[in-house]
N, C-alpha and C positions, 0 to 999 in steps of 0.2 A: 329526761333530764333530772329529774329527781334522785336518780342511783348517780349520775355525773358527780350531781351539787353532796351528796351521803360521801361519795367519794373522795370530793375534796377536802371537806369539812372533817375525814376523819384522815386526812394526809397533812395539815397543819400543822399537828406535832413535830409528824416527822420531817418536814419543812424545815420547821425550826429548830430542829437539832441538826440539821444536816450544813444551815450556815456557818455554825462556827466551827465545822469539821472541815470543809473544803476551805473556807477564808485559810486556816493551817495549810491544807495542801495549794494554797495561789501563794503564799507567802514561802513555800518550802521549794515549790516549784520555780520563782525566780531567783530563789537564795541559789540554785545551782546552776544560775545561768540563762533559763528561759524567759521566752517575753511570755507579756500577758496573753496573748494567743495562742502559742503552741499548750500555755497552762490548759484555758479555758477546749483547748481542742480535746485536749485528753479526758478533760471532764466529760465534752458531751461523748465522745468515741468508748470511752470505757466507764461506766455508771457504777462504778465499787469503790466505797474507799480504801480499805484492803490492797484492791490489787494496783489502786493509783499509788499509793506510797510506796508497793511493793514495786512498781514499775520504775518509779521516780530512784532508788534507792540504785536498782542496775541502773540504770542509763547514767545517775551521776558518778557509779563506778566505772564507767565504759565497761558495762558488762556483756557477754553474748547474747546474738540473737536467739540460742537455742539455752540460755538460762531466763530468757527473757517471756518464748516460749513455755518453758517449762513451767514455771512459777505462774504465770498469768492459770493456764491450764486448771493447776491444782489449785490454787487460792479460789477459783470460780469455776469450779465444777461440781459446788455446793449446792451451787443457783440452777442444776440441769434437775439435783435433786426436789429444790424446794419448787421448781416446775412442774414436774410428778405427781408431788405432793399434790400442789393445788389442782392438776388437770383434774383429781376426784370432784370438784366442786363448783366446776364450771358449768351455769347454764347453757339451753341448746343454740343460744344466741350468739358463741364463743365460736367463732368459725377459722379455718387455719390461719388466713391472714391475720385476721383480731390477735391470734395467739401468738404468731411472729412479734405484731408492733409489739404484745403487751410482756413479751418476755423479756424486751428490752429493759422494761423496768423493775424488772422484778428484784429486789432487795433483800437483805436479811427483816428489814423494817417491813418493808409493803406485803414480802411473806409473812411475819406476825398478824397483821391488822388483817387481812384477808382469811387467812386461814380461819383466825378465831371471829370471823361473819356466820350466823347462823345460815343454815340453808344454802342452799347455789348462790355463786357468785356471777355479775354479769359482766358482758365486756365495758359497758357506760362506767359503771363502778371502778374498777380497775381503771380505765384512762380518768378518770376524777381524781383517784388513787395515788393515781403517777405522777399527775400533772403538777400538782406545790409543789413535791420534794424534787421531781427535777428542776424545778425553776432554783427553787432554795439550793441546791449543789451549785450550778451554773452561776447564779449570782454571787456567793461564796469563793467560790473560785475566782472569779471576776475579780470582785473587789478584794479579795487576800491578795494574788497576782498585782494590781496596781498601785495597791498600799504599800508594797511588800517592801519597795525602796523607803520610803518615809519613815515607816514604823521605828522606833526603838529597837533595838535588839533585844533587849529584856522584854516587852510584851508579847515578840515574836517569839521567844523562848518559851515563854509561859501559854502561848496558846498553840503550841506543838504538844499540848499534852490534850488538848480537846479531843484529840481522840479516843484517849482512852475513858474518859468521862461519858464521851456517847454510847461507849460499848457496855460500862457501868450501867449507865442509865436504862439499855435494853435491859440488860440480862438479871439485875435485881430485882425488878416486879417479877419477875417470873420468877427466879430461883423461888422469892418468897410462899409464892402462890403450890411452887412444886413442894416448896418443907410443910406447907400446911395442907399438901392433901397426903405426905407422905405422913404426918402425923395420924392423921385422922386416919391413912389404913393401918399402921400400927396400933393405935388405937385400938379398934375394932378385933383384931386378932391376938389379943392379950391371953 
C-alpha cells in the first residue's frame, strides 16, 4: 500500500495539469455537436490528449475511417516505445495481466515520472500513479462538456490554448535540465 500511496502522491501534479486540458476537450467536443456522454466515452477509451484532439478534428470534418485510424496510429505509436523503455524498470511483480492493465494508463507525463524513479518500479506504484490523473482527465472532460453550453465564448476560446500550456509545462523543466547537462558536458571538453 505504501507504493500505491507514493504513486498517488506523485500523480497529483499530473492530475492537476490534466483537468484544464481535458476541460478544454469537453468544451470542444460539445461545440462540434457531441453530447456530454460521448465526450466522456472518448476520454475513457482514448487516454491521450493529442489523439483525442486530433480525432475530434477528424470527426468534426467528417473524415474517413482510414484517416482516423492512421492518424491515431501515428500519434499513439510513441506509447509503444515508452512502454518498451519502461519494461526495463519493472520489478518481478509485474505479470503480463498487470502489464496490459498498466499499458492503458501510460501517458507522456506518467512515463516521465515513472522513468525518473530510481530503481525498479512495481505494479502498485503504477496503479497509484495512474489513478488520480485518470480521474482528473475524466472529471475535466465531464465538467467541460457539461459547462460547454453555459460558458461565454471568450472563456471557451481562452481555454482552447490550455493544451499548449500543458505542453510547455512538461517540456520546459526537462529542457532546462538538459541544457544544464549540455553546458556541463561542453565545459569539461573545452
